[in-house]
Backbone bond lengths (Angstrom), bond angles and torsions (degrees), N, CA, C in turn:
res aa  C-N    CA-C-N  psi(-1)  N-CA   C-N-CA  omega(-1)  CA-C   N-CA-C  phi
1 M - - - 1.460 - - 1.523 109.73 -
2 G 1.334 113.26 146.61 1.451 118.09 179.54 1.520 112.42 -75.22
3 K 1.319 114.51 161.36 1.463 120.59 178.20 1.515 110.43 -72.53
4 D 1.367 114.73 138.04 1.469 118.42 177.41 1.528 109.81 -64.85
5 V 1.306 114.16 139.34 1.479 120.74 177.16 1.517 108.55 -119.63
6 N 1.302 115.51 121.18 1.468 119.51 178.48 1.520 111.01 -72.68
7 V 1.277 113.48 147.46 1.470 120.16 176.01 1.523 108.08 -101.62
8 E 1.294 116.42 118.28 1.466 120.99 -179.41 1.523 111.00 -112.46
9 I 1.283 114.18 132.53 1.468 120.16 176.11 1.530 107.46 -118.78
10 T 1.278 116.02 115.78 1.466 120.97 -178.34 1.534 109.99 -86.54
11 I 1.313 114.31 124.54 1.470 120.05 177.63 1.521 107.63 -100.67
12 E 1.277 116.38 115.24 1.473 120.41 -176.84 1.527 109.82 -145.18
13 V 1.277 113.97 132.90 1.474 118.85 174.90 1.515 107.19 -86.96
14 K 1.279 115.84 107.00 1.453 119.79 -178.67 1.547 109.82 -70.90
15 G 1.286 114.69 137.56 1.461 119.80 178.53 1.525 113.29 79.62
16 L 1.368 116.42 12.89 1.464 119.59 -177.20 1.527 111.13 -61.65
17 K 1.306 116.08 -42.83 1.456 119.83 -179.06 1.529 110.78 -60.53
18 E 1.312 115.25 -44.58 1.454 119.83 179.44 1.529 110.29 -64.77
19 L 1.340 115.88 -39.04 1.456 120.48 179.37 1.531 111.42 -63.78
20 M 1.342 115.71 -42.51 1.460 119.86 179.77 1.528 111.01 -64.46
21 N 1.311 115.49 -37.69 1.466 118.81 177.38 1.530 110.92 -63.28
22 K 1.328 115.56 -39.75 1.448 120.09 179.27 1.539 111.19 -68.39
23 L 1.337 115.44 -39.06 1.463 119.28 179.29 1.530 111.00 -65.30
24 Q 1.327 116.25 -35.39 1.453 120.24 177.42 1.528 111.14 -66.78
25 A 1.318 115.31 -30.84 1.467 119.95 179.97 1.524 112.17 -84.35
26 F 1.354 116.58 -9.25 1.472 120.56 -174.99 1.531 113.09 -60.77
27 P 1.339 119.75 -46.96 1.476 119.09 178.89 1.529 113.11 -56.48
28 K 1.319 115.90 -39.50 1.460 120.29 178.25 1.525 110.76 -65.09
29 A 1.320 115.25 -39.70 1.466 119.83 178.96 1.525 110.68 -65.37
30 M 1.345 116.86 -39.19 1.462 120.78 179.14 1.529 111.32 -67.14
31 K 1.323 115.60 -35.65 1.463 120.05 176.89 1.520 110.19 -64.01
32 K 1.304 114.83 -40.88 1.457 119.96 178.40 1.525 110.61 -65.39
33 A 1.331 115.77 -39.91 1.460 120.53 178.44 1.525 110.86 -64.34
34 E 1.324 115.94 -40.65 1.464 121.08 179.56 1.527 111.12 -62.74
35 R 1.316 116.39 -46.09 1.467 120.64 179.86 1.521 111.26 -63.45
36 S 1.325 115.85 -41.18 1.462 120.28 178.99 1.521 110.99 -61.84
37 A 1.328 116.25 -41.39 1.467 121.18 -178.13 1.521 111.95 -66.66
38 V 1.335 117.37 -45.88 1.466 119.47 -177.41 1.527 111.44 -70.37
39 D 1.328 118.07 -35.32 1.464 120.53 178.72 1.527 111.25 -67.77
40 T 1.322 116.23 -42.97 1.461 120.51 178.54 1.523 110.75 -64.13
41 T 1.330 116.52 -40.41 1.458 121.11 -179.93 1.527 110.97 -67.10
42 A 1.324 117.52 -38.60 1.458 121.27 179.49 1.524 111.40 -60.55
43 T 1.323 116.03 -44.53 1.469 120.26 177.80 1.523 110.63 -63.59
44 A 1.333 116.15 -39.45 1.464 120.94 179.20 1.530 111.06 -65.78
45 V 1.324 117.05 -38.22 1.470 121.38 178.59 1.529 110.30 -63.96
46 K 1.310 116.62 -41.60 1.468 120.84 176.98 1.528 110.36 -58.30
47 N 1.324 116.82 -48.98 1.461 121.03 -179.50 1.520 111.85 -66.74
48 L 1.334 116.46 -35.51 1.453 120.60 178.98 1.530 110.53 -63.97
49 A 1.322 116.75 -41.98 1.465 121.09 179.16 1.526 111.04 -61.70
50 I 1.318 116.27 -41.14 1.468 120.41 179.15 1.526 110.22 -66.69
51 N 1.332 116.63 -41.76 1.466 120.29 178.40 1.519 111.37 -63.50
52 E 1.335 116.87 -39.13 1.464 120.91 178.11 1.527 110.83 -64.80
53 A 1.317 115.63 -36.55 1.464 120.09 179.04 1.526 111.21 -62.19
54 T 1.332 116.49 -44.03 1.465 119.84 -179.68 1.531 111.49 -73.93
55 R 1.327 116.43 -26.28 1.465 119.54 179.15 1.532 111.82 -75.40
56 L 1.312 116.97 -36.30 1.458 121.39 -173.85 1.523 114.21 -99.47
57 Y 1.338 116.23 -20.88 1.461 119.29 -174.46 1.529 110.85 -124.12
58 N 1.309 116.17 153.70 1.461 122.37 -177.34 1.528 112.15 -85.97
59 I 1.297 116.91 46.12 1.457 120.19 179.17 1.531 108.63 -78.11
60 K 1.321 116.58 132.23 1.465 120.42 -176.22 1.525 112.04 -79.56
61 E 1.312 117.27 -37.71 1.462 121.05 -179.74 1.530 109.30 -134.83
62 T 1.318 116.49 122.40 1.463 119.24 -179.57 1.532 111.48 -67.58
63 K 1.321 116.83 -19.60 1.462 120.37 179.41 1.517 110.69 -58.43
64 R 1.331 116.41 -35.40 1.471 119.38 -178.80 1.530 111.31 -71.73
65 L 1.317 117.16 -21.02 1.463 120.57 176.31 1.524 111.34 -79.72
66 T 1.309 116.50 -32.22 1.465 120.57 -176.43 1.522 112.67 -90.86
67 K 1.320 117.63 -6.76 1.462 122.40 177.37 1.525 109.06 -131.86
68 D 1.334 116.75 141.20 1.459 118.72 176.17 1.524 109.73 -84.59
69 S 1.322 116.78 -174.51 1.462 120.89 -175.55 1.528 112.91 -64.45
70 R 1.316 116.99 -18.25 1.464 121.04 178.60 1.530 112.68 -99.64
71 G 1.310 115.57 2.54 1.462 119.61 178.66 1.509 114.94 87.52
72 H 1.334 117.32 9.22 1.465 120.61 178.24 1.524 110.49 -84.44
73 D 1.318 115.99 148.98 1.458 120.42 -179.89 1.529 111.63 -64.88
74 T 1.323 115.43 142.05 1.469 120.28 175.27 1.533 110.70 -105.32
75 I 1.339 116.67 -7.13 1.462 121.30 177.82 1.524 108.58 -127.37
76 Y 1.311 115.85 125.90 1.458 121.17 -179.75 1.529 109.83 -122.19
77 V 1.319 116.08 136.83 1.464 121.60 175.49 1.516 108.09 -115.20
78 K 1.329 116.75 113.80 1.462 122.32 176.21 1.517 108.00 -96.96
79 R 1.297 116.11 112.80 1.447 121.43 -175.15 1.531 111.50 -78.18
80 S 1.315 115.70 166.09 1.469 121.77 -179.18 1.523 110.78 -67.96
81 T 1.321 115.20 164.88 1.470 121.51 178.44 1.524 109.44 -128.36
82 Q 1.306 116.11 177.06 1.465 120.80 179.23 1.528 111.33 -63.29
83 T 1.322 116.67 -29.89 1.464 120.94 -176.57 1.526 113.79 -98.78
84 A 1.328 117.28 -14.58 1.472 120.05 -178.57 1.529 109.97 -139.67
85 S 1.323 116.15 110.30 1.467 120.91 -177.99 1.530 110.94 -87.53
86 I 1.328 115.31 54.10 1.459 120.54 176.51 1.526 108.70 -132.28
87 A 1.304 115.61 148.37 1.459 121.53 175.37 1.527 107.28 -121.77
88 V 1.315 116.72 145.70 1.462 121.58 -176.02 1.520 109.92 -126.02
89 V 1.337 115.73 129.46 1.460 121.50 175.33 1.526 107.33 -106.51
90 T 1.321 116.99 119.69 1.460 121.94 -177.13 1.520 110.41 -113.55
91 F 1.326 115.44 129.35 1.461 121.87 175.09 1.526 106.65 -105.01
92 K 1.304 116.12 111.63 1.464 121.20 -173.06 1.519 110.85 -98.03
93 G 1.333 115.10 135.69 1.461 119.17 178.66 1.506 111.69 -172.76
94 G 1.324 115.98 163.76 1.458 121.76 179.73 1.521 112.35 -86.12
95 S 1.315 114.65 -177.46 1.465 120.46 -175.26 1.526 113.52 -107.89
96 N 1.327 117.94 3.50 1.465 119.11 179.36 1.515 111.19 -140.78
97 A 1.320 115.52 172.36 1.463 121.55 -174.14 1.527 113.29 -65.95
98 K 1.326 117.74 -17.47 1.454 120.70 -179.47 1.528 112.66 -86.34
99 S 1.312 116.63 -4.84 1.462 120.29 -179.13 1.524 110.35 -62.73
100 G 1.305 115.73 140.08 1.461 120.10 -175.04 1.508 115.01 -67.59
101 D 1.342 117.44 -15.59 1.460 118.66 -179.03 1.524 111.92 -78.40
102 R 1.319 117.93 -15.85 1.469 120.21 -176.47 1.525 110.70 -85.88
103 P 1.325 117.84 119.77 1.464 120.83 -179.58 1.518 111.25 -66.28
104 G 1.332 116.67 148.10 1.458 120.84 174.07 1.520 110.19 -64.29
105 L 1.325 116.40 157.07 1.471 120.12 -177.58 1.524 112.99 -59.43
106 Q 1.338 116.92 -24.03 1.464 118.73 -179.53 1.520 112.45 -65.41
107 H 1.347 116.81 -13.68 1.466 120.68 178.69 1.531 112.02 -84.59
108 F 1.330 116.18 -2.80 1.468 120.98 178.34 1.533 108.65 -112.05
109 A 1.324 116.48 -172.98 1.467 120.21 -179.90 1.527 108.91 -72.12
110 T 1.324 115.94 114.92 1.468 121.28 179.66 1.520 109.53 -135.50
111 N 1.324 116.02 159.43 1.464 119.17 175.96 1.525 109.83 -83.23
112 K 1.296 116.34 156.90 1.456 120.98 -178.31 1.529 109.70 -87.12
113 P 1.331 117.60 141.89 1.465 119.29 177.84 1.523 110.26 -70.32
114 P 1.317 117.56 147.83 1.477 119.94 179.24 1.523 110.61 -66.03
115 A 1.316 116.32 155.11 1.463 120.87 -179.59 1.525 110.69 -60.12
116 K 1.328 115.86 -37.34 1.464 120.93 176.47 1.523 108.77 -117.76
117 R 1.290 116.02 148.89 1.464 119.52 179.74 1.517 110.45 -58.02
118 K 1.310 114.26 133.13 1.457 120.27 -177.94 1.518 109.07 -124.76
119 K 1.292 116.04 125.77 1.459 120.90 -177.41 1.535 110.04 -63.12
120 G 1.312 114.82 132.61 1.459 119.34 178.44 1.507 114.53 87.03
121 W 1.347 117.24 -6.48 1.467 119.47 179.94 1.519 109.82 -74.22
122 E 1.331 116.17 137.67 1.459 121.73 179.38 1.524 110.56 -133.07
123 P 1.317 117.17 141.97 1.472 119.38 175.43 1.535 109.81 -65.75
124 T 1.316 116.09 146.54 1.458 120.94 174.43 1.523 108.87 -126.42
125 Y 1.316 115.84 156.59 1.458 120.03 -179.43 1.521 109.50 -147.54
126 K 1.324 114.45 156.59 1.462 121.79 177.25 1.522 106.99 -141.13
127 I 1.316 116.79 107.11 1.464 121.02 -175.84 1.528 111.83 -83.35
128 K 1.321 116.87 -52.69 1.460 120.48 -178.52 1.528 109.61 -94.10
129 R 1.314 116.57 138.46 1.462 120.27 -176.18 1.521 112.33 -62.83
130 S 1.324 116.73 -33.47 1.461 120.10 -178.60 1.527 112.37 -85.20
131 G 1.322 117.18 -5.08 1.464 120.40 -178.52 1.524 112.14 -93.19
132 G 1.314 114.97 178.95 1.456 120.46 179.40 1.517 111.25 -100.40
133 S 1.320 115.49 167.52 1.460 120.59 178.32 1.523 110.55 -78.04
134 K 1.314 115.84 146.00 1.464 121.58 178.16 1.516 109.19 -125.84
135 S 1.321 115.67 146.19 1.456 119.92 179.28 1.527 109.95 -98.73
136 I 1.323 115.90 162.93 1.455 121.68 -179.81 1.520 108.56 -119.00
137 P 1.311 118.77 97.27 1.469 121.07 177.89 1.531 110.70 -58.21
138 R 1.298 116.84 136.24 1.468 123.34 -179.52 1.523 111.26 62.67
139 G 1.327 115.53 23.79 1.456 120.45 -178.70 1.515 112.60 -92.72
140 F 1.310 116.28 158.26 1.466 121.28 177.78 1.522 109.46 -160.29
141 Y 1.337 114.28 157.30 1.457 119.77 173.68 1.522 108.53 -79.50
142 G 1.335 116.62 153.58 1.456 120.63 -178.13 1.519 111.87 -55.67
143 E 1.307 116.47 133.13 1.461 122.80 179.75 1.524 109.37 -128.62
144 G 1.320 116.30 154.77 1.454 119.82 179.14 1.518 110.81 61.49
145 K 1.330 115.69 -125.11 1.463 120.28 -179.47 1.531 111.50 -64.74
146 L 1.307 116.14 -22.11 1.463 120.26 -178.02 1.530 112.01 -92.95
147 K 1.317 117.22 -2.23 1.465 120.74 -175.57 1.519 110.99 -56.06
148 G 1.319 114.74 131.76 1.455 120.70 177.82 1.511 113.92 82.95
149 Q 1.315 117.81 -0.96 1.451 120.11 -177.37 1.522 113.23 -94.52
150 G 1.303 117.87 -7.73 1.462 118.54 175.00 1.513 115.26 132.99
151 I 1.316 114.56 -157.72 1.464 122.18 -178.94 1.527 108.59 -107.35
152 F 1.337 114.78 132.81 1.455 120.36 -177.02 1.524 109.98 -123.03
153 Q 1.320 115.10 165.15 1.456 120.38 -178.70 1.529 109.31 -140.05
154 R 1.335 115.79 131.87 1.455 120.52 176.94 1.517 109.78 -78.57
155 K 1.310 115.44 145.06 1.452 120.21 177.76 1.527 110.30 -64.49
156 A 1.319 115.08 150.30 1.467 120.11 -178.26 1.524 112.87 -79.74
157 D 1.328 117.60 -7.65 1.473 120.08 -176.70 1.516 113.50 -83.21
158 G 1.325 116.62 5.30 1.456 119.99 178.04 1.523 114.01 85.07
159 S 1.304 117.43 -1.59 1.467 120.51 178.52 1.520 110.14 -78.95
160 N 1.306 115.27 174.61 1.469 120.28 179.45 1.529 112.25 -88.90
161 K 1.300 116.15 5.17 1.458 119.96 -179.25 1.529 111.21 -70.19
162 I 1.315 115.76 139.58 1.463 121.40 177.73 1.521 109.40 -129.58
163 V 1.318 115.91 156.03 1.459 121.40 176.86 1.520 108.77 -125.78
164 R 1.294 114.97 147.69 1.465 120.63 177.62 1.514 107.82 -89.31
165 R 1.313 116.99 125.48 1.449 120.87 -177.29 1.528 110.43 -87.92
166 T 1.319 115.77 132.52 1.464 121.10 -178.43 1.524 111.11 -122.02
167 G 1.319 115.02 163.68 1.457 120.71 178.54 1.520 110.66 -99.54
168 I 1.310 115.16 -137.94 1.460 121.11 -176.81 1.524 109.58 -111.34
169 G 1.343 116.32 140.57 1.454 121.38 -178.66 1.518 112.13 -95.67
170 M 1.333 115.52 174.72 1.462 121.07 -176.90 1.524 111.72 -63.90
171 K 1.314 117.41 -34.50 1.461 120.45 179.29 1.531 110.12 -63.78
172 Q 1.326 116.40 -45.84 1.464 120.51 -179.42 1.528 111.37 -66.02
173 I 1.326 116.22 -35.93 1.461 120.17 178.01 1.526 110.49 -66.83
174 A 1.329 116.15 -45.53 1.469 120.83 -176.86 1.525 112.31 -65.92
175 E 1.323 117.69 -31.07 1.465 119.67 -177.44 1.530 113.20 -90.52
176 S 1.331 117.21 -2.19 1.459 119.40 175.47 1.529 108.79 -68.16
177 K 1.314 117.30 145.84 1.464 121.63 -173.74 1.523 112.09 -57.79
178 E 1.319 116.86 -42.03 1.466 120.87 -177.17 1.519 111.85 -62.19
179 V 1.316 116.18 -47.58 1.464 120.51 -178.13 1.524 111.01 -73.63
180 L 1.324 116.95 -44.37 1.463 121.00 -177.59 1.523 111.82 -60.96
181 L 1.319 117.04 -42.22 1.462 120.64 -179.59 1.523 111.15 -64.03
182 R 1.307 116.72 -42.25 1.470 119.48 -179.75 1.525 110.84 -67.56
183 I 1.323 116.66 -40.37 1.459 120.23 178.71 1.520 110.65 -61.53
184 Q 1.331 116.29 -44.50 1.464 120.59 -179.23 1.526 111.24 -64.23
185 N 1.316 117.24 -46.78 1.465 121.00 -177.94 1.531 112.17 -65.51
186 E 1.323 116.08 -49.48 1.461 119.65 -179.07 1.527 111.29 -70.05
187 G 1.320 116.16 -32.66 1.458 120.08 178.20 1.521 111.65 -64.18
188 Q 1.332 116.75 -43.18 1.461 120.74 179.38 1.526 111.55 -65.96
189 A 1.333 115.51 -42.07 1.467 119.92 178.91 1.526 110.74 -64.13
190 L 1.320 116.32 -40.86 1.461 120.63 179.93 1.526 111.35 -68.61
191 L 1.330 116.75 -39.05 1.458 120.49 178.84 1.528 110.90 -61.36
192 K 1.319 116.48 -42.56 1.466 121.04 178.63 1.524 110.57 -61.78
193 K 1.327 115.96 -42.68 1.458 120.56 179.84 1.527 110.91 -66.38
194 K 1.317 116.21 -46.71 1.467 120.61 -178.61 1.525 111.62 -65.28
195 M 1.330 116.72 -34.52 1.466 119.89 178.54 1.522 110.04 -65.47
196 G 1.330 115.78 -42.27 1.466 119.79 177.97 1.520 111.40 -62.31
197 E 1.321 116.38 -42.48 1.463 120.67 179.90 1.529 111.01 -65.94
198 A 1.344 115.89 -40.69 1.463 120.38 -178.89 1.529 111.23 -66.41
199 I 1.346 116.85 -40.96 1.463 121.16 178.67 1.526 110.27 -64.36
200 K 1.327 116.37 -44.16 1.468 120.88 179.44 1.523 110.54 -60.63
201 K 1.315 116.20 -40.20 1.463 121.03 -179.61 1.527 110.54 -64.12
202 Q 1.337 116.37 -42.11 1.463 120.13 -179.81 1.528 111.66 -67.75
203 I 1.336 116.02 -38.36 1.465 120.30 178.05 1.508 111.38 -63.97
204 E 1.330 115.99 -41.08 1.462 120.25 178.17 1.531 110.96 -62.61
205 K 1.334 115.88 -37.29 1.461 119.23 178.42 1.524 110.50 -65.16
206 M 1.340 115.61 -40.01 1.465 119.70 -178.90 1.533 111.59 -67.59
207 K 1.327 115.14 -34.21 1.464 118.81 177.19 1.510 111.50 -63.39
208 G 1.336 113.68 -37.16 1.460 118.81 -178.70 1.519 111.82 -70.43
């Protein structure tokens, strides 16, 4: 009789070592996906706020909303870091009409001054698209040294003092309930979408 021969079946998960290496790298990949999602969303929120400003307000140039009178940025995006997977969008501005971030009224919808001075004529402006036009008593467009600098108003006390009239800045627009609510809602929806896309992208890389 012949010698008995055992039948052996080897059970082995092929590629297990490679799989374990990939699984160990998974948390790092998810962190990268998270940072990518929040950074992309932060940039989108900045652009969304600017788009809302032009949709709701009669601003002629969005550049004046994103830069103050000295040319400094009024919107800052702080991107995520290795230690903090959060991004912050900051709308910078002052608390009064003299703040440099607030554009002069000439940057909004205003009437044109007559070619010749006309008694009783007053500048008018309309800041919000859904609002009505308002006039500026004792108001005038910049003349002489003030020419091209905007719309001014003489004090009612009979003095020679004048004030420069300004509209609304990006900070005030962003903190209004209508704009803020839309930014928050759309921002959250976009973050969820971007996170899903970022995770899928990382998984595809790991498969490869």
